[in-house]
C-alpha positions in Angstrom: 5.5 17.2 -35.3 1.7 17.3 -34.5 1.8 13.6 -34.5 4.7 13.1 -32.1 3.0 15.6 -29.7 -0.3 13.6 -29.8 1.4 10.4 -29.3 3.4 11.7 -26.3 0.4 13.0 -24.8 -1.6 9.8 -25.3 1.2 7.7 -23.9 1.4 10.0 -20.8 -2.4 9.7 -20.0 -2.3 5.9 -20.6 0.7 5.5 -18.0 -1.0 7.9 -15.5 -4.3 5.7 -15.6 -2.5 2.3 -15.2 -0.6 3.7 -12.0 -3.9 5.1 -10.5 -5.6 1.7 -11.1 -2.7 -0.3 -9.6 -2.8 1.9 -6.5 -6.7 1.5 -6.2 -6.3 -2.2 -6.5 -3.8 -2.5 -3.8 -5.9 -0.5 -1.6 -9.0 -2.2 -2.1 -7.2 -5.5 -1.3 -6.9 -4.5 2.5 -10.2 -2.4 2.9 -12.6 -3.7 5.4 -10.0 -5.2 7.7 -10.1 -4.1 11.3 -6.4 -4.1 12.9 -5.8 -3.7 16.6 -3.1 -0.9 16.1 -3.5 2.5 14.8 0.0 3.2 13.8 2.8 1.0 12.2 4.9 -0.3 15.1 8.0 0.1 13.1 7.8 3.5 11.4 4.7 4.8 13.2 2.8 5.5 10.1 -1.1 5.8 10.5 -2.1 2.4 9.1 -5.9 3.3 8.9 -4.6 5.6 5.7 -1.8 3.5 4.6 -2.6 -0.1 5.5 -0.6 -2.3 3.0 -0.2 -5.6 4.8 -1.2 -7.5 8.0 0.1 -10.2 10.3 -1.8 -12.4 12.8 0.1 -12.0 16.1 -1.0 -13.7 19.3 -4.6 -14.1 17.7 -4.8 -10.4 16.9 -4.6 -8.8 13.3 -1.9 -6.2 13.3 -1.5 -3.7 10.3 1.7 -2.4 8.6 2.2 0.3 6.0 4.5 -2.1 4.0 5.7 -5.6 3.9 9.3 -4.2 4.9 7.9 -2.8 8.1 6.0 -6.2 8.7 9.2 -8.2 8.2 11.3 -5.9 10.5 8.5 -6.1 13.2 8.3 -10.0 13.0 12.1 -10.4 12.8 12.5 -8.3 16.1 10.1 -10.6 17.9 12.3 -13.6 17.2 
């Protein structure tokens, strides 16, 4: 029984660490990018804290909270 509890706790800790690392990597991919908008034009989320994707629009870099919002915005411009 002790073995099962130890195994469960170890698996939980390992999974938690992997999720945190994935989040940090995603955040670091877009750090240092300056965008022209402060909020996502689709969902109005603050892109300074939640920048996930960007698009070059009319020579300016626009920030989006997700690829879904970016695609919706680009489709609405067609």
